[in-house]
DSSP file (Angstrom, degrees, kcal/mol; ACC not computed):
  #  RESIDUE AA STRUCTURE BP1 BP2  ACC     N-H-->O    O-->H-N    N-H-->O    O-->H-N    TCO  KAPPA ALPHA  PHI   PSI    X-CA   Y-CA   Z-CA
    1    1 A M    >         0   0    0      0, 0.0     3,-0.6     0, 0.0     4,-0.5   0.000 360.0 360.0 360.0  -2.5  143.8   87.4  106.5
    2    2 A K  T 3>  +     0   0    0      1,-0.2     4,-0.5     2,-0.2     3,-0.5   0.737 360.0  65.7 -67.5 -23.0  145.7   87.3  109.8
    3    3 A I  T >4 S+     0   0    0      1,-0.2     3,-0.5     2,-0.2    -1,-0.2   0.828  98.1  51.8 -63.2 -34.9  142.5   88.4  111.5
    4    4 A F  T <4 S+     0   0    0     -3,-0.6    -1,-0.2     1,-0.2    -2,-0.2   0.593  96.5  68.5 -79.9 -12.8  140.8   85.2  110.6
    5    5 A E  T 34 S+     0   0    0     -3,-0.5     2,-0.4    -4,-0.5    -1,-0.2   0.703  78.9  90.5 -76.6 -21.0  143.5   83.0  112.0
    6    6 A N    <X  -     0   0    0     -4,-0.5     4,-1.6    -3,-0.5     5,-0.1  -0.616  68.8-153.7 -74.8 124.7  142.7   84.1  115.5
    7    7 A K  H  > S+     0   0    0     -2,-0.4     4,-2.4     1,-0.2     5,-0.2   0.852  90.7  59.6 -75.0 -30.1  140.2   81.6  116.9
    8    8 A K  H  > S+     0   0    0      1,-0.2     4,-2.2     2,-0.2    -1,-0.2   0.963 107.8  44.1 -61.6 -49.5  138.7   84.3  119.4
    9    9 A V  H  > S+     0   0    0      1,-0.2     4,-2.3     2,-0.2    -1,-0.2   0.881 113.2  51.9 -69.8 -36.2  137.7   86.6  116.6
   10   10 A L  H  X S+     0   0    0     -4,-1.6     4,-2.0     1,-0.2    -1,-0.2   0.908 110.6  48.6 -62.5 -43.1  136.3   83.8  114.5
   11   11 A K  H  X S+     0   0    0     -4,-2.4     4,-2.2     2,-0.2    -2,-0.2   0.865 110.2  50.0 -70.6 -33.6  134.3   82.6  117.3
   12   12 A K  H  X S+     0   0    0     -4,-2.2     4,-2.6     2,-0.2    -2,-0.2   0.932 111.3  50.3 -64.5 -44.8  132.9   86.2  118.0
   13   13 A I  H  X S+     0   0    0     -4,-2.3     4,-2.4     1,-0.2    -2,-0.2   0.877 111.0  48.7 -61.8 -38.9  132.0   86.6  114.4
   14   14 A A  H  X S+     0   0    0     -4,-2.0     4,-2.6     2,-0.2    -1,-0.2   0.917 111.8  49.0 -68.4 -45.0  130.2   83.2  114.4
   15   15 A I  H  X S+     0   0    0     -4,-2.2     4,-2.4     2,-0.2    -2,-0.2   0.933 111.0  49.2 -60.3 -46.5  128.3   84.1  117.6
   16   16 A M  H  X S+     0   0    0     -4,-2.6     4,-2.3     1,-0.2    -2,-0.2   0.936 111.3  49.9 -62.2 -44.3  127.2   87.5  116.1
   17   17 A L  H  X S+     0   0    0     -4,-2.4     4,-2.7     1,-0.2    -1,-0.2   0.927 110.4  50.2 -60.8 -43.7  126.0   85.8  112.9
   18   18 A L  H  X S+     0   0    0     -4,-2.6     4,-2.4     1,-0.2    -1,-0.2   0.864 110.6  50.6 -64.3 -34.1  124.0   83.3  114.9
   19   19 A M  H  X S+     0   0    0     -4,-2.4     4,-2.4     2,-0.2     5,-0.2   0.928 110.0  48.0 -70.5 -40.1  122.4   86.0  117.0
   20   20 A V  H  X S+     0   0    0     -4,-2.3     4,-2.5     1,-0.2    -2,-0.2   0.924 112.5  50.3 -63.7 -45.3  121.4   88.0  113.9
   21   21 A L  H  X S+     0   0    0     -4,-2.7     4,-2.1     1,-0.2     5,-0.3   0.929 109.6  50.8 -60.2 -42.0  120.0   84.9  112.4
   22   22 A F  H  X S+     0   0    0     -4,-2.4     4,-3.2     1,-0.2     5,-0.2   0.917 111.3  47.0 -59.0 -44.3  118.0   84.1  115.5
   23   23 A F  H  X S+     0   0    0     -4,-2.4     4,-1.9     1,-0.2    -1,-0.2   0.862 109.2  55.9 -65.9 -35.6  116.5   87.6  115.7
   24   24 A Q  H  < S+     0   0    0     -4,-2.5    -1,-0.2    -5,-0.2    -2,-0.2   0.925 120.0  29.2 -61.4 -43.0  115.7   87.4  112.0
   25   25 A F  H  < S+     0   0    0     -4,-2.1     3,-0.4    -5,-0.2    -2,-0.2   0.830 122.7  49.0 -86.7 -34.2  113.6   84.2  112.4
   26   26 A G  H  < S+     0   0    0     -4,-3.2    -3,-0.2    -5,-0.3    -2,-0.2   0.863 117.9  36.1 -79.2 -31.2  112.5   84.7  115.9
   27   27 A L  S  < S+     0   0    0     -4,-1.9    -1,-0.2    -5,-0.2    -2,-0.1   0.171  84.4 134.4-105.0  14.6  111.2   88.2  115.7
   28   28 A A        -     0   0    0     -3,-0.4    -3,-0.1    -4,-0.2    -4,-0.0  -0.355  51.0-132.2 -63.4 139.8  109.7   88.1  112.1
   29   29 A T        -     0   0    0     -2,-0.1     2,-0.1     1,-0.0    -1,-0.1  -0.776  25.7-112.5 -95.4 137.6  106.4   89.5  111.5
   30   30 A P        -     0   0    0      0, 0.0     2,-0.4     0, 0.0    -1,-0.0  -0.450  30.8-156.9 -71.9 144.3  104.0   87.4  109.5
   31   31 A V        -     0   0    0     -2,-0.1     2,-0.4     2,-0.0     0, 0.0  -0.936  10.6-175.8-120.4 136.9  103.0   88.7  106.1
   32   32 A Q        -     0   0    0     -2,-0.4     2,-0.2     0, 0.0     0, 0.0  -0.995  20.9-133.4-136.3 134.5   99.9   87.9  104.1
   33   33 A A        -     0   0    0     -2,-0.4     2,-0.3     1,-0.0    -2,-0.0  -0.588  22.4-134.6 -82.4 144.4   99.1   89.0  100.5
   34   34 A T        -     0   0    0     -2,-0.2     2,-0.6     1,-0.0     3,-0.2  -0.751   2.6-146.1 -99.3 149.4   95.7   90.4  100.0
   35   35 A D        +     0   0    0     -2,-0.3     3,-0.5     1,-0.2     6,-0.0  -0.737  39.2 147.3-111.6  74.9   93.6   89.3   97.0
   36   36 A D        +     0   0    0     -2,-0.6    -1,-0.2     1,-0.2     3,-0.1   0.775  67.9  51.6 -88.2 -21.5   91.6   92.5   96.1
   37   37 A D  S  > S-     0   0    0      1,-0.4     4,-0.5    -3,-0.2     3,-0.2   0.096 108.5-106.9-106.7  23.4   91.4   92.0   92.4
   38   38 A G  T  4  -     0   0    0     -3,-0.5    -1,-0.4     1,-0.2     4,-0.1  -0.431  60.0 -38.8  89.7-162.5   90.1   88.4   92.1
   39   39 A V  T  4 S+     0   0    0      1,-0.2    -1,-0.2    -2,-0.1    -2,-0.1   0.941 136.1  29.5 -72.0 -49.1   91.8   85.3   91.1
   40   40 A G  T  4 S-     0   0    0      1,-0.3     3,-0.4    -3,-0.2     4,-0.3   0.594 102.5-131.3 -92.2 -10.0   94.1   86.5   88.2
   41   41 A G     X  -     0   0    0     -4,-0.5     4,-1.1     1,-0.2    -1,-0.3  -0.604  52.9 -34.5  94.5-159.1   94.7   90.1   89.4
   42   42 A V  T  4 S+     0   0    0     -2,-0.2    -1,-0.2     1,-0.2    -2,-0.1   0.834 135.7  49.3 -75.8 -36.0   94.3   93.3   87.4
   43   43 A L  T  4 S+     0   0    0     -3,-0.4     4,-0.4     1,-0.2    -1,-0.2   0.832 114.3  41.9 -78.4 -29.9   95.6   91.8   84.1
   44   44 A L  T  > S+     0   0    0     -4,-0.3     4,-2.2     1,-0.2    -1,-0.2   0.640  95.0  78.5 -94.3 -13.3   93.3   88.7   84.0
   45   45 A S  H  X S+     0   0    0     -4,-1.1     4,-1.7     1,-0.2    -1,-0.2   0.885  93.3  49.4 -67.7 -37.5   90.1   90.3   85.2
   46   46 A P  H  > S+     0   0    0      0, 0.0     4,-1.9     0, 0.0    -1,-0.2   0.833 111.1  50.7 -60.6 -36.2   89.2   91.9   81.8
   47   47 A I  H  > S+     0   0    0     -4,-0.4     4,-2.1     2,-0.2    -2,-0.2   0.886 110.9  47.0 -68.9 -42.6   89.8   88.7   80.0
   48   48 A V  H  X S+     0   0    0     -4,-2.2     4,-1.7     2,-0.2    -1,-0.2   0.839 109.8  54.2 -68.0 -29.8   87.6   86.8   82.4
   49   49 A S  H  X S+     0   0    0     -4,-1.7     4,-2.5     2,-0.2    -2,-0.2   0.906 109.0  49.8 -67.1 -45.2   84.9   89.5   82.0
   50   50 A L  H  X S+     0   0    0     -4,-1.9     4,-2.5     1,-0.2    -2,-0.2   0.895 110.7  48.2 -60.7 -42.8   85.0   89.0   78.2
   51   51 A I  H  X S+     0   0    0     -4,-2.1     4,-2.1     2,-0.2    -1,-0.2   0.846 113.1  48.3 -66.6 -36.9   84.7   85.2   78.5
   52   52 A V  H  X S+     0   0    0     -4,-1.7     4,-2.7     2,-0.2    -2,-0.2   0.924 111.4  49.7 -68.6 -44.8   81.7   85.6   80.9
   53   53 A A  H  X S+     0   0    0     -4,-2.5     4,-2.4     2,-0.2    -2,-0.2   0.936 110.9  49.7 -62.9 -45.0   80.1   88.2   78.6
   54   54 A L  H  X S+     0   0    0     -4,-2.5     4,-2.4     1,-0.2     5,-0.2   0.932 111.6  49.6 -59.5 -45.1   80.5   85.8   75.5
   55   55 A G  H  X S+     0   0    0     -4,-2.1     4,-1.9     1,-0.2    -1,-0.2   0.901 111.1  48.9 -59.0 -43.4   79.1   82.9   77.6
   56   56 A D  H  X S+     0   0    0     -4,-2.7     4,-1.9     1,-0.2    -1,-0.2   0.937 112.1  49.7 -61.9 -45.0   76.0   85.1   78.6
   57   57 A R  H  X S+     0   0    0     -4,-2.4     4,-1.9     1,-0.2     3,-0.2   0.928 110.2  48.6 -58.8 -49.9   75.5   86.1   75.0
   58   58 A S  H  X S+     0   0    0     -4,-2.4     4,-1.4     1,-0.3    -1,-0.2   0.832 107.1  56.3 -64.9 -34.4   75.6   82.6   73.7
   59   59 A Q  H  X S+     0   0    0     -4,-1.9     4,-1.0    -5,-0.2    -1,-0.3   0.899 108.6  47.7 -68.0 -38.5   73.2   81.4   76.3
   60   60 A Y  H  < S+     0   0    0     -4,-1.9    -2,-0.2    -3,-0.2    -1,-0.2   0.827 107.6  54.7 -67.4 -31.0   70.6   84.0   75.2
   61   61 A N  H  < S+     0   0    0     -4,-1.9    -1,-0.2     1,-0.2    -2,-0.2   0.788 106.4  52.7 -73.0 -25.9   71.0   83.2   71.5
   62   62 A L  H  <        0   0    0     -4,-1.4    -1,-0.2     1,-0.2    -2,-0.2   0.778 360.0 360.0 -80.5 -25.5   70.2   79.5   72.1
   63   63 A A     <        0   0    0     -4,-1.0    -1,-0.2    -5,-0.2    -2,-0.2   0.505 360.0 360.0 -80.3 360.0   67.0   80.2   74.0
């Protein structure tokens, strides 16, 4: 713990951490998720298809 008592070393560590944080936020690439499978994704699409099919069937039975 004697290494942290030295003010010069502590300042150098703080400056290095600030530089790393700056580069992380400054040079970050934007990321965007794609929505290829509809609103609910892979798991919800069969359920939505079932509900739509039941709705279409009931529509034809009423007419």
